[in-house]
N, C-alpha and C positions, 0 to 999 in steps of 0.2 A: 390507601390516601394517596396521599405526599411520594411517591414512587419514579427515579425514573424512565420513558416511555422509549424502549429500543425501535432508532424506526431502520427496517434497512430500505439501499435505492434496491433495487437490486429484479428491480422490475425489466420488466420485456422491452418496451422504451428506452429504458436508460442503457442495459446492455446491447441492442442491435447500436447506441450510438461508441454506446463503446468500444462496440465492436470493432468496429470501421475508424472508428479514430486513436485508436489509441498504439496496434498496435505503427499507423504514421508517426507517431507520436518518438515510438518506439526505435520511428528507423531512425527518423530527423535526427536528433541526440545523443545516439553510439556515433550517427557523425559528426555532430559533433564533440563529444569524449574525444571519440581517434581524433578529432584537428589539438583538442587541447588536451588531449594527456590528463595527466595527473593531478591538474590547476582546475579541473573538471573534476575532482572530487573533491578536493580541496578550497574549490566555491560553495559556498549552502545553495543559496541562491540557486547553483545553476540542477546542485544536486541531486534539491527535492524534484524540480522536475521530472529529472528520473524517475527517483520512487511514484511520484505521479501518473508515470503515463506506467507505471509500471504497475502499482496496483489497479487500472481502471484498465488493459491489458490482464487482467490476472479472472476482474470482478469480468466479463464481459461469461467469460465461460459459467455463470454462479458463481459465488460463492462457495456453496456446497461442494459443485462436483473441483473450480477451481483445488481443496482441500482438501476432500477421498482421492483426488488424481493427482497428486502428490504438485499440481503443477503452482500451488502458491509457497514455497516454495525460494523461489530466486526473490517472489517480492518480499516473504520474513524474513530471505540473505538482504536487501536491504535497509530495511528499516531496522537490524542489526548496525549495516553497515553505517548508515543514517548518527543512529543512535552513540557509534565511535565515534566519528565524524567532527558530527557537529550536536553532542549535547542542545545546547543550550540554545540552537534554530526553531526562533519561532515560538520561543519560548518553552523550548522544551521537547514541539511539536509531536516526533513520535514514539509519545505518550499516547498520542492521542491510537495514535495506525495502531499498533497493542494494543488496546485497549478496546478497538474497534474490532481489529481480531478475536480479541478472545470473547467479546458479546456475537460475535456474528456468523464466527463457525462450529459444524455442526461437532455436537458428541465425539471423540471422547475430546477432543480439543479444542470448544466451549468450556466457558468460563469464566464465570463473573466477578469472585473467586480475587484473581487474577485479573480482570479487566479493572479492582478498584482498588486496587495496592497499590497501581503501576497508574 
């Protein structure tokens, strides 16, 4: 019936774009982080860019591979930091990241019930 459809975006074409551009974004954002220090993390609009770049760099390996290899740990840490530092940013956008992770991750990390609770 009216069940939501989970759509994954980790197509080969998307992953190729992410693999090419996410590391560049991460490098540039790293330079900004170094220059601004703590101010970078205190600005939700700046920090979210780092979370996004981390997400795409992690996802470029494939969601299943990233989770099973442990490469997703840095992304999950960045979500936790976003939640802690800026819980209200963009209407609690960290909830979308957590929910998407629990829906897309392979078993045993995958959990539709956890995704719903967030």
